[in-house]
Residue, then its C-alpha position, 0 to 999 in steps of 0.5 A: x802032391x797030386x790031388x786025388x782027382x788025377x787018379x780018378x779022371x782018365x787022362x788021354x793025350x792025343x799026340x804026334x811024333x813030330x809035334x813040338x807042342x805035344x812034347x811040351x804037354x808030355x813033359x809037363x804030364x811026366x814032371x807032374x807024375x800024372x798017369x796018362x794014355x797016349x794016342x797017336x793021332x797021326x796013325x789011328x787017332x786022326x778021326x777021333x781028334x776031329x770028332x773031339x775038337x772039330x779040328x785037326x790040330x794036336x795036342x788035345x788032352x782029355x780029362x774024363x769027358x772034358x776036352x782041352x786044346x792048345x798046349x799053353x792052355x792045357x799046361x795051365x789047366x794041368x798046373x791049376x788042377x793037379x799042381 
């Protein structure tokens, strides 16, 4: 069962169509039934990705004002916080 903070914190995934690591994070979010907003970094979100993380790499997940990078770390954090 998801903890209450999942609904309170706004989750946003910066992703791309051809990113296998993004798909892994997306599958985990869906498996955990966590609501999230998807931002396509390939289109309009590239500058936002760089602003958030200082790099071009995706996926990037934001939970409220917190920025998480690296798919392995993101999945581990999702499970720790909401699993």
